[in-house]
N, C-alpha and C positions, 0 to 999 in steps of 0.2 A: 156899154160894152159893144164895140164894133166888130162885125164879122170879119174874119180873116179873108184875104184875097181868094184863096182857093176854096172857101166855103167850109173848111173843116170844123169850124166852131158850130155851124148849123148842123153838120153831120153828127157831131158829138152830142148836141142837144137832142136830136132826133133819137139817137141810140139810147140816151138816158130815159127818154119818155117811152120809147117802144124798143126794148132790148132785143126782141126777136125780129124786128123789121129788117127786111133785106136778106133774111136767111134763106138758104137753098133747100133746107130739109123740110119735111112735112111737119105740120103742127103737132102731130102725135109724137114725133121724135125729139121734141124739145120741151124741157121742163124748166121754168124760171121761178126762183124763190127769192123774195126780198128779205134780207136779214141784216141785223147790225153786225159790226165788226167782230165782237166777241163770240158770236154764234156761227161764224163761217166754218170753223172746223167741224162742228156738230152737223151743220147743214150738208156739207160735203160728204161726211161719213154716212149720214142717213140716205143720201142719194146713191152712194156706192152700194150700200146694203140693199136698197130697193131695186136697183137695175143690174147689179153685178156685172156680168160679162157683156151686156148689151151697150155699155157706155163707150162712146167714141171720143168725146171731148168734154171737158169741164172748164167753163170760163167763169171767173169771178171778176166783176167790174164794179167800181164805185159809182153810185148814183148820188143824188142829192141828200142832204140831211144826214150824213154819216151812215147811209144805208148802202148795202151791196147787193147786187144780183148774183145769184149762183145759177148759172145756165148749164144744163146738162143736155148734151146731144146724144141720142141713142141711135144705134144702128137699125 
């Protein structure tokens, strides 16, 4: 697999290995959970129940081996 000219393949690989790398928020404000596809709705619901009104953004990204990161950024 050859890297693309703009290096986006390398960036994607870095994000998969370190999903919070390059974030601008403090480490306390971001929670990352690794879950399989069928547990994404439960993981998102649990995070919403846990943080309620403090949630700013929820990102769900696919990583390797059919796993997904649920990243919750809180205010």
